[in-house]
Every structure is written in C-alpha cells, then in structure tokens.
C-alpha positions as CSV (number, residue, x, y, z in Angstrom):
1,M,19.0,0.7,-12.8
2,T,16.1,3.2,-12.6
3,T,14.6,4.0,-9.2
4,L,10.9,3.8,-8.6
5,K,10.7,7.6,-8.2
6,S,12.4,8.1,-11.6
7,R,10.0,5.6,-13.2
8,L,7.1,7.6,-11.8
9,Q,8.5,10.8,-13.2
10,D,9.1,9.2,-16.6
11,D,5.5,7.8,-16.6
12,L,4.2,11.3,-15.6
13,T,5.9,12.9,-18.6
14,A,4.5,10.2,-20.9
15,A,1.0,10.6,-19.4
16,I,1.1,14.4,-20.0
17,K,2.2,13.9,-23.6
18,Q,-0.6,11.5,-24.1
19,R,-3.0,13.9,-22.5
20,D,-4.0,11.2,-20.0
21,E,-5.6,13.5,-17.3
22,L,-6.3,10.8,-14.7
23,R,-2.9,9.2,-14.9
24,S,-1.0,12.5,-14.9
25,A,-3.0,13.9,-12.0
26,T,-2.5,10.7,-10.0
27,L,1.2,10.5,-10.6
28,R,1.6,14.2,-9.8
29,M,-0.1,13.6,-6.5
30,A,2.1,10.6,-5.8
31,L,5.3,12.5,-6.6
32,T,4.1,15.4,-4.4
33,E,3.6,13.0,-1.5
34,I,7.1,11.5,-2.1
35,S,8.6,15.0,-2.1
36,K,6.8,15.8,1.2
37,A,8.2,12.6,2.7
38,E,11.7,13.5,1.5
39,V,11.7,16.9,3.2
40,A,10.0,15.6,6.4
41,G,12.2,15.1,9.4
42,T,15.4,16.9,10.2
43,A,17.3,16.7,6.9
44,A,16.0,16.5,3.3
45,R,17.0,13.2,1.6
46,E,16.3,10.9,-1.3
47,L,13.8,8.1,-0.4
48,S,14.8,4.5,-1.1
49,D,12.5,2.4,-3.3
50,D,11.1,0.7,-0.2
51,E,10.2,4.1,1.3
52,V,8.7,5.3,-2.0
53,L,6.6,2.0,-2.0
54,A,5.4,2.8,1.5
55,V,4.2,6.2,0.4
56,L,2.4,4.7,-2.7
57,T,0.8,2.0,-0.5
58,R,-0.4,4.7,1.9
59,E,-1.8,6.8,-1.0
60,A,-3.5,3.7,-2.5
61,K,-5.1,3.0,0.9
62,K,-6.4,6.6,1.1
63,R,-8.0,6.2,-2.3
64,R,-9.8,3.0,-1.2
65,E,-11.0,4.6,2.0
66,A,-12.2,7.7,0.1
67,A,-14.0,5.7,-2.5
68,E,-15.9,3.8,0.3
69,A,-16.8,7.1,2.0
70,F,-18.0,8.6,-1.3
71,D,-20.1,5.4,-2.0
72,Q,-21.7,5.7,1.5
73,G,-22.3,9.4,0.8
74,G,-24.0,8.6,-2.5
75,R,-21.3,10.3,-4.6
76,A,-20.7,7.5,-7.2
77,E,-18.8,9.7,-9.6
78,S,-16.2,10.8,-7.0
79,A,-16.0,7.2,-5.8
80,R,-15.2,6.0,-9.4
81,R,-12.5,8.7,-9.7
82,E,-10.9,7.6,-6.4
83,R,-10.9,3.9,-7.5
84,A,-9.4,4.8,-10.9
85,E,-6.6,6.7,-9.1
86,G,-6.1,3.6,-6.9
87,E,-5.8,1.5,-10.0
88,V,-3.1,3.8,-11.4
89,L,-1.2,3.5,-8.1
90,A,-1.6,-0.3,-8.1
91,D,0.5,-0.5,-11.2
92,Y,3.5,0.5,-9.1
93,L,2.8,-1.7,-6.1
94,P,3.8,-5.3,-5.6
95,A,1.0,-7.8,-6.3
96,Q,-1.3,-8.3,-3.3
97,L,-1.2,-11.7,-1.6
98,S,-4.3,-13.9,-1.9
99,D,-6.1,-14.9,1.3
100,E,-4.6,-18.4,1.0
101,E,-1.0,-17.1,0.6
102,L,-1.6,-14.7,3.6
103,S,-3.0,-17.5,5.8
104,A,0.0,-19.7,4.9
105,L,2.5,-17.0,5.9
106,V,0.6,-16.4,9.1
107,A,0.5,-20.1,9.9
108,E,4.2,-20.3,9.3
109,A,4.9,-17.4,11.7
110,V,2.7,-18.9,14.4
111,A,4.6,-22.1,14.1
112,E,8.0,-20.3,14.2
113,T,7.1,-18.3,17.3
114,G,5.2,-21.0,19.0
115,A,2.6,-18.4,19.8
116,Q,-0.8,-19.4,21.3
117,G,-3.8,-17.3,22.2
118,P,-4.8,-13.7,21.5
119,K,-2.1,-12.3,23.8
120,A,0.6,-13.5,21.4
121,M,-0.7,-11.3,18.6
122,G,2.1,-8.7,18.7
123,T,4.8,-11.5,18.6
124,V,3.2,-13.0,15.5
125,M,2.6,-9.7,13.8
126,K,6.4,-8.9,14.3
127,A,7.3,-12.2,12.6
128,V,4.8,-11.8,9.7
129,N,5.2,-8.2,8.7
130,P,8.7,-8.5,7.1
131,K,7.4,-11.5,5.0
132,V,4.3,-9.6,3.9
133,A,6.0,-6.2,3.3
134,G,3.6,-4.2,1.3
135,R,1.8,-7.1,-0.3
136,A,-1.2,-7.1,2.1
137,E,-2.8,-4.3,4.1
138,G,-2.2,-4.2,7.9
139,G,-5.8,-4.8,8.7
140,R,-5.9,-7.9,6.5
141,V,-2.8,-9.2,8.2
142,A,-4.1,-8.5,11.7
143,A,-7.4,-10.3,10.9
144,A,-5.5,-13.3,9.6
145,V,-3.3,-13.5,12.7
146,K,-6.4,-13.2,14.9
147,R,-8.0,-16.1,13.0
148,A,-4.9,-18.2,13.3
149,L,-4.5,-17.6,17.1
150,A,-8.2,-18.2,17.8
151,S,-8.2,-21.7,16.1
C-alpha cells in the first residue's frame, strides 16, 4: 500500500516529466511543508497519512485565503494562480461535505450530547470534529454548530 506522501512524490516526478509547471511547483511546496512538519518537534519522524492530510488541508486553506486577499487587492492573476494551486491540492483531500451533510452530522452530535444554547458549543464541536475529519473547514463546522444551537 502506498502512503499519501509517496503518492505525492510519484505525482511530482510525473508532473516534472510532463513539464506541468503549476502541478510540479504545487506538489514541491506541499512536500516541503510535509518535510518541515516531519522535523518539527523534538525528534524527526515520518508523518502518518492523517498528518499528511492535515498539512495538505492547511496548505489548501492558505491558498483559498491568499486568493481572496489577491482578489481584494485587485491582483486577479495572482488570485487565479492561488486557486489553481488549491485545485491541485484538492485532488489529494477527501471530498468536502455538502451543507446538508454537515448539518445532519451537527444535528446528530447535538442530539447525542443533549446540548442546548450557545454555551454548549465546545461540547458539540468535540463530538462533531472526529466525524467531519478534514471534510469541512473548521469555520464552516463552527457556523453550523452555532446555527443548530440557536434554533
């Protein structure tokens, strides 16, 4: 079974051979971030697929935020590049949950915890996060939880 990191490395090699500048640059950046994460902390170690996914999710989020910032700054070309990099990274991430799927998971967690009112937000977030695991951004999850607790 190949790991996610080795799949990234194989895809990088293929992208270089195909002279796909965008894909090779994006995969290089992602592998650099993974390497940084591997040597962070007290001892260097190999990251698990879940940890690699967390790094890729973080990088995809950075691309989205940068694209928005470039759009607001009137730099459409840079924004397009960031979005294109985000799309390359999205190929390696699990499919994102739809709003309906997210709401259903949140409703389930609210029912399980018996939580009521905005003060219970932390309890519900703890219950929902493992179920969502990388398939929805934290901000989206928090907003869905807030909506569920307000109703």
